[in-house]
N, C-alpha and C positions, 0 to 999 in steps of 0.2 A: 841414424844420420845426424850430423851436427849442424846447428843453425849457423848461418854465415854472419859475420860481423860487418858485412858490407852494407852501408846505409841504404842504397837503392834496393837491395834485395829485401831488407827488413821492411821498407815501405810497401813493397809489393806483397809481402806476406800479410801485413796488416790490412791492406786493401782487400785481399782475398777473403780474410776472415769476415770483414764487414759485409762484403757482397754475399757471402754464404748465409750469414745471419739474416739479412734482409730477404733473401730468397726463401728461407724457411718460413719467415713471418708472412710474406705475401702468399705463399702456397697455402698456409694454414687459413688465412682470411678468405682468399678468393676461391680456393678449391675445396674447402670444407663443405660437405653436403648440408643443404638447408633443412634441418630437421625440425626447426621451430618456426612454423609459418607465423605464429602469433608475434614473434619478435620482429619479423619483417613488416607485419601490418602496423605495429606500433611506431615504425619509422615514418609512416605516411603522415602528411600534415593533418592537423585537427581543423576541421572546417566548421562544425556546428555542434549543437547539443539538443537532446530531446527535452523540450521544456514542459510539455504537458502531454498526457496520453490517457486513453480509456481502453480497457481490456487489452488484448494481446497484440503487442508490437514487437517485431523481430528484426534483426540485422544479420547480414552475411558479409563479413569483411572481405575486401579484395584478396584474392589468392587463397581463400578458404572455401570449403565445400559445405560446411554445416551452418544452419541457422541457429541463432541464440536469442533469447528474450532480452530486451533492453528496458530500462526503467527511467523515470524522470531524472534528469541531471546527467545521464550518460553522454559521453562525448562521441561524436561521429567523425570519421576520417574520410579522406579522399578515396573514392572508389567503393564506399560502403553501399550495399544494396539494402534498402529498408522496405518492409511490407507490413500492412495492417491486416488483421483477421476480419472475419465477418463481425459487424457491430462493434468495430474498434475504430478509434481515431487517434491522430498524433499531430502534435505541433512541434516544428523544428525551427530553431533560431540559429542563424549564421553568426559566427563569432566576430568577424571583422567588419560586418555591416549590420544594419538593422532590418535586413530582409527576413521575413517569416514565411514559411510554407506550412500549409495545413493539409494533411492527408485524410481523405475520407475512408470509408470501409473498403476492404479488399483492394487496396492500392499498393503499387510497387514502383519505386523510383530508385535511381542511382544518383548520388551526389558527387560532383566533380568540381574542378576548378581550383583556384588558389587565391587566398586573400579575399579581395572584393570582387574578383573575377569569378562569378558563380555560374555553375552549369548543372542542369538536371537532365537525366535521361528517364523519361516516363514510359513505363511498359504497359500499365493498365490502371484503371480506377479513376478516382476524382481527386483533384488537387486544386488548392486555392493559394495564390501567391499574393503577399502583401509587401510591396516595396515602396510604400507611400512616402516614407521619410527620406530614404536615400538608397542609392545602389540600384544596379540593374541585374537581371538574371536571365541567362539563356536556357532554353528548354528544347529538348528534342523529343519528338513523339513519332514513332514509325520513321518515315523519311522526311518529316516536316520539321522545320526549325522556327523557333519563336524567340523573341527578346522582349521582356517586360521592362518598361522604363518608368520608374517612379510612379507606380500605380497599383491597382488591384485587378486581378484577373483570375477567372476560374478555367480549368482545363479538365476535360474528360476524354478518356480513351476506352471505348467499349470493347467487348470480346470480339465483335465483328471487325474491329479495326477503325471504326468511325471516330473522328476527332471533333470535339466541340470546344470552341474557345469563347468565353464570355468576358468582355472588358467592362469593368465597373468604373474605374477611373484611370487616368494616365493614358498610355499608348502601348500597343503591342505590334512589333514588326514581325513579318512572316516571310518565308520564301515561296509563298503561294503566288503563282503567276498572275492571278486575277486580283488578289487582295494583298498587296505588299505591306499595308499599314492599317491597323484597326484602332479606332478611337472609342471614347466613352459611349456606352450603351449599344455597342455593336456586337453581334454574335456571328461567328463563322463556323459553318459545319462542313467538314471535309470527309468524303467517303470515296468509294470506288467509282462513283458517277461524276465526281468532280468536287467543286466547292460552291457553297451558297452563302451569301451574306444576308443576315437578317438584322432588323432593328429591334432593340429591346425597349418596349414602351413603358416598362416599370422601372422606376428609380426608387429603391426602397430606402426609407428612413429608419424603420425598425421592423423586425430585428436586424441587427447589424450583420451583414453577410460575412461568413468566415469565422464568426465567434460563437462560442457556446451560448445557448439561450437558457437562462435560469427561470424556473417556474415554481410557484408556490404549490407544494404537494397536495394541499387540501382544496385549492381553488383551480389550479392548472390552467388559468386563463393566459393566453399569449396574444399580444397586440401586434397586428401587422399594419404598417402604415407606409404610404408611398407618396411621391409628389403628385398633386392633383392633375387629372386629365381635363382637357378643355370641354369635352362633351360628357354627358351623363351615361354611365354604364352600370350594369349589374355585375357584382363581383362574387366569385365563389372560390373557396379554398379546397384544394385536393391534397391528400396526404397518404403516405404508404411506406412500408418497409422496403419495397423495391421501386426503382425509378420507373419501371414499365408497368406498375400495377398500383396506380393511385386511385383512391376513392374519395368522394366528396365528404367533407366534414362539416357538420352543422355549425353555423356561426352563432355566437351569442349576441353580437351587435355588429351592424354594418353601417358605414357612413360613406360619404362621397369619395373619400380617398383612404379609407381604413376599414378594418374589420377585426373582430376578436373571436377567438374560439378556444375551447377547452382541449388542450393537446396533452396526450400521455407522455410520460418521461421515456426517453430512449433516443436512438438515432433514426431519424426519419427523412424521407424525401418529401418535398412539398412544392406546390405550384399554385398560383392565383390566375384564374381565367376571367376575362372581362368580355361582356357582350352587350350590344345594343341592337336595335332593329336592323341596322345597316352594316355593322362592322363587328368583328370578333378578333381578339388577340389574347396572348397569354404570356406570362413571365417564364423565364427559364426554370427548369426543375432544379431545385436547390436542396442540398443535403445539409441538415443541421443536427446538432446534438442538444436535445432538450433535457436539461439537468434539473432534478428536483432540488430545491433549496433545503439544506439540512442544517439546523443550528448546532453549535457545539454541544456535546453530551458530556456531562460531568461523571467521571468514573471513580475517583478516589480523593477524599473520603466519600463513602456512599451516604445517601440521605439518612439523617438521624443517627449516624454512627458515633459511638463514644470511643475516643482514642485513649490509650494508656501510654503515657510518655515518661521518660526520665526527665529530670529537670533541665538538662542541657540538650535535649533532643529536638531536632527541627521537624516541621510538618511538611510533608510532600503532597502536592496536589497533582492529579492526573486528569486529562480529558481527551476527547477526540475532537478535532477541529471542525468536522462537518464540512460545510461549503466555504467557511471563512478562510481567506488567504492573506488579507491585509489588515493592519491596525487591530490586531487581536490583543485584547486587554483582559487581565484577570483582576477581579475586585474581591476583597475580603472585608467584611463589615461585622459590627457587633449587633446590627439590627436588620430585620428582613426588608426594610424600606431603603437600606443603604444610605441613611442619613449620616451615620458615623462610620466612614470608611477607614479601615485600619491600614490597608495596603492596596495599592493599585500599581500594576506593572504591565508594560508592553511585552507580550510573549509571542510575537509573530515568529513563525517558523519553529515553534516549540509546542510540545504537548505535556510538559511537566513544569512545575515551579516549586522551589524550595523556599519556604518562609523562614527567614533567619530571625525575624523580629520575635522577641519573647512576649507571650501573651499570658494573661491570667486564666486559670481554669474557668471556663464558662461556655455558653452556647455562642456559636459564630455562624455566619452565613457567607456563601461565596457564589460567584457566577463568572462566566467567560462570555465576552462579546467581541464581534469583529465584523469585517466587511468582505464580500466577495471581491469587489474592487471599488474604486472611488465613485462609480456610477450607482452603486446600490446603497440602500440604507443599512444601518447596523442590524446584524442578526444576534440575538441574545439567547443564551442557554436558559434552562430552568434554574431557579434558585435552589441551592442545596444547603442544608445546615449540618453542623457537627458540633460536638463538644469533646473536651478532653479532661483527663485527670492526671496529676503527677503521682507516680508510684515509686516505691523502692523495693528492690528484691523481686522475686519471681511471683507472678500474679496467678491466683487461682481462677480457673474458668468460671464463667457465669452460665448456669444452665438455662436452656431455652425450651427445648422440646425433648420429651413430653413435660408439660407443665406439672406443677405439684398437684397431687391427688387426682390426676387424670384417670378417666375410666375408659377402657377399651372393650369392644365386643369381639368375640372370636369363636371359631368352630374348632377344627382340629389343631391348627397352628396359627401363629400371629407374628408377622414381621413388624417390629416397632423401630421407628427411626428416632435416633437421638441427635440432638444438635446443641451446641454451646458456643459462646463467644470467648475470645481471648485476644491479647495483643498480637499484632501481625508477625512479630519476630518469633513468636512461639509456634513451632511447626510440628511438634510431637505431643501426644497426649496419652493418658492412661485412664481407662474407664473401668469402674467396678459396679457390678450389678448383683444384688443379693435378694433372696426371699426369706432371710433370717434363719435359714437352715443351711443352704449351700450358697456359694457365690462364684462368680466368674470374673476374671480380670483380663482385659485385653490391653496389651501394651503396644507402643510404637505406632499409634495411629497418626497419620500424617495429614488428616483433615479434621475440621471441627464438626464433623457429622459422622454417624455410624448407624448401621442397621443390624439388628440382632433378631433371630427367630426364636420365639417362645413356643413350646409345645404343651404347656400346662397353664390353665388359668391360675390366678392367685394375686397376692399383693407383693409388689417388688419395690426396692429402693435402688437409687443409682447416684453416683458422684463421679467427678472427673478431676484429674490432676494434670498440671502443665509440666512439660519436660523441656529444658533449654538445650542448647547445642553442646554444653559441657556435661550433660547428664544430671544436672540438678533438678530435683522434683519439688514442686510447690506443695503447699498444704492442700488437702482435698477441698473441693467446693462444698457448699452446703448440699445436703442430700434431698432429693425429690423422691416422692413415692407415686406409684400408679397402680391401678387395678385392671386386671384383664378378665372380662366377662365374655360370655358367649353371644355371638350374633353372626349370621352369614356374611362372609367377606367378599367384597368386590375386588378382584385381582386386576392389576394392570398388565396389559399385553404389549404396550409400547410406551416407554418412558425413558427419556434421556436423563441420567443422573447428573451429568455435567454438560451444560450448554455454554458454548463459547460466544461471547458478546460480539455482535455484528453492528457496526456503526449505522448501517442503512436500516435494517429491520431484523430483529432477533425473534424468531418464531420457533415454537416447539409443539409438535402434534402429540397429544396424549390419547391413548386408546385403552379401554378397559373391557373386562368380561361383560357380555350381555346377560342380564339377569332376567329369568323367567318372571312373568307377571309385571315387570317394571314398566310403568307408563311414562315416566320421565326421570331425569337425573339432575342433581345439582352438583356443581364442583365448587368447593370452597378454596379460594386462593388467598394466601397470606404472604405479606412482605412488609418489612418495617416502614417502607416509604408510603404505603397507602393503607396499612392495617389489613382489612379483610374485605374480599369481594365474593359475592355469590353469583355464579354463572349457571343459567338453566339451559338444558339441551334435551331434546327427545331422543337423540342418538347416543351411542356409547363411545363417542369420540368428540374431541374438541381441539381447536388450534389456538394456542395462547400467543399473544404478542407481548413480548417482555421488554420493558423500557428501562429497567434498572438492574444493575448487577447485585449480587448477594444471594442469600438463601431464600428460596420460596418453599412454602409448605402447601400441599394440596390434599384434599380428601373428597372422594366421590360418595354420594348418598343416592340410593335407588328408592323410588317412591311408587306405591300403588294405592290409588284412592287417598292421596295425601298422607299416607302412613309410611314410615320408614320400614323397608323390608330387607335392606342390606346396606352395609357400609364398607368402604375401603379402609385400609390403614391410613393414617396420616403419613404422607410420603413427602420427603423434602428433596429438592434438587437445587443445584447451584448454577447461577449464571456468572461465569468468571472470565477474566481476561486471559487471552492466550499467553502462556509463560514464554519468556525470552528463550531463544535457542541456546543450546549448550555451547560452551567455549571449546573450540578445537584444541587439541594438545599436539605439540611438536613430536614428530616421530623420533625414535632413538637415533636413527641415521642422521636426521637433521640436527639434533642436539649436539652430535659429535663434530659438526662443522663449525669452524671458527673463521675461516677465510673464504673469500670468493676466488675465482680463477683470476688470471692476470688482466682480464678484460672487464672485471666488475660484474660477472655473471655468477648466479648460484641457483641451483634447483632445490626447492623446499618441499617437504612432505609433512603431512599432519593427519590427525585422526579425522574421520568423516563424522558428520553430525546428521542424525536421521531427519530432523525437521528443517535442515538447511536447504535453501534454494540455490545459494551460491556462497562463495567465500571471498573475503577481502584480506589481502596481506598488506599491512602498513609498514613502510620503511621510514624510520625517523632518525634524525641525527641525535647526538648524545644530549642535546637540550630538549629532546622530545618534539621537535618541530617535524611535521610530516613532510617527507621529501617525495615520496612516490606511493601510490596505491595501486595494487594489482588485483584485478578480479579474476576468479577462477570458478569453474563449474564443478570441479572435482577436488580430490584430496591432495593435489600437488599444484605448485605454481613456480614459474620461472621469473626471477628478478634479473634485470639486465642493465648493463652500462652504468654501473655505479662508479662515481669518482673515488679516488683513494681516500681512505679514512675509516672511522669506526661508525657502525650503525646499530640501531635497535630494531628488531623485527617483531611484529605482532601479527597474529591471525585472528580474525573474527568470522563467525558464521552469520548469515542473514536469512531470515525465514520468508515465507510467502507473503507476509504482511509488510515486508521491507524493513523489519526491525533487526537491529544488530545485536549480537551477543556482547557480553562484557569483554574487556581486554583480558587475554590470558597471560601466561608467562612470557617474558621477553626473551629473544634470542640475540645475543651480541655477536656480530660478525665484523671482520675487518677486511677492507679492500687494500691489497698491498700497493705500494707506490711504484713497484717495478713489475714487469711482466713475469709470469710464472713459467714461461717457456725455458726449458733447460738450455744452457749454453752448449753449442756443438763441441764434441770431443774430437780432436784431430789425431787420427792414428798415424798419419804420414803426410809430410809436406815435401813435395819434390820441386826444386827450383831449377829452372833451365836458363 
């Protein structure tokens, strides 16, 4: 068929092509099956973020079936269902207002609304709302409706469906027929029998309701104070893990409107009861999180460490923040009294610091201090010291264990532990052990300690060489000798050779063979930070509390009538920091992709990492500015709705300690400026 030259017919033909193209696009957009619910969820407005949490907190986005863990800083969207596990708490801040809600243990809520129009649907548990500064919040529980106006209020929904509302400040409106409006110090209880309004006679000054309570872990004293009552009453404190199972806690000190008690750390319910000869009343049962105050812990350099540095190498400091959250300062000085401070730096929201300032080789001291918040005094870490030396070329290790001319006792065989020190960048070693007749060489050791079993007594010598990443080998260290003699050996039945450092409390149980006739045992514990400690025990086990990282050396000695009857080998173990998770690698399929589809969408796959809890895919522009971050729980991620242009993609793994891996290889993709949908091909055009 030939095309007509008539102008009207040509216009009709052009219009038909445009309509056909639009129809194809609309059909693709609106009739395409929704295979990616996550993309639909991401289109929902962001309402809030998880600002603080303790233990397991999970979210189930709208239109999704599975729960997933969330962490501090994660954004929450309209329709998200949030729940806390047993002994877990969460604080949620809304983005466009200053309203804060705090979820107690085993609490489930849905967040709704938009902008400053906030709504909650409370299914069960304990909830505290703080809208003191600005903003109102509507809350639904069962068939009841509430509205909190610029105040503080607590809500509880029990398993039996009973609702309890406690107004601390401001006002709460309700749809209850008898009580349409609640004001300060009023408590409303709603159940299947109806509603009951009660007055709260306690107006607490401290602790502040709805906030975590920090306690000194050694003293554990918490002060409870309220506005004075007109008459004289006797006050008692009750506390417990369950709201319905409170027991009286002995008070340290009691006054007319306050009392003090030693409270354990953890999440507890508590209540104060008052009584006189003629009248009794009680406070509401309140859930609080009692947190032990932990100072910052210095991790690296370790106490007394000697660093070997190139002349242009920086010194990196690492620590754990403990309870500090604000005004965190690192100080480095040339004296232990910090009279001559070399460097001071605000390192809030950090746990590492790189010292660029060049120092002369010498001994130096450092510490980290900060505050929980402005209401608390500063918390300070212990003071640690280090020294360093400038070196050139590859460094020979310094032998530590066994020391020169050491004597060991043995029976049939003997395990001897070897340990040495070397610069941190050296991660491979070569050890040589000889009895002047035969020798053994062990290569490619990746740790600065090693255990070897000897089956013959005698005199031995040993030395170690360092190996760098290029295969260069250092000169041998000086040689140490040791002698193996015979003595019954105490063997260990439980001993962790690698103990991972825990900020709260690092413990390790050590168990050894029970020796006949042994009346008691001593355990010798050695570490560079404190030298040597001797621990006595009548039992053949002990629990060690380890406060410093590094290599520890232990030895057990069995005694009968104050005489040594058996010894263990000197055994070393290390308290080390968890290594960072590995970097995921892009799959071959993903590497072959250079463009997204016409809508800025691309599916990415990468290698899984064993220690990863989840993955982060970073989308950056060509100036390395982050445009988008996508979190995924598996080895694939969907990036959506990118604007036309070129982008760099990176993937990281994140471990259970919420530490990110290093950045891996970038993937360059391009979003085309035009749709990738092929133009329709017209086989036939019929004009009537």
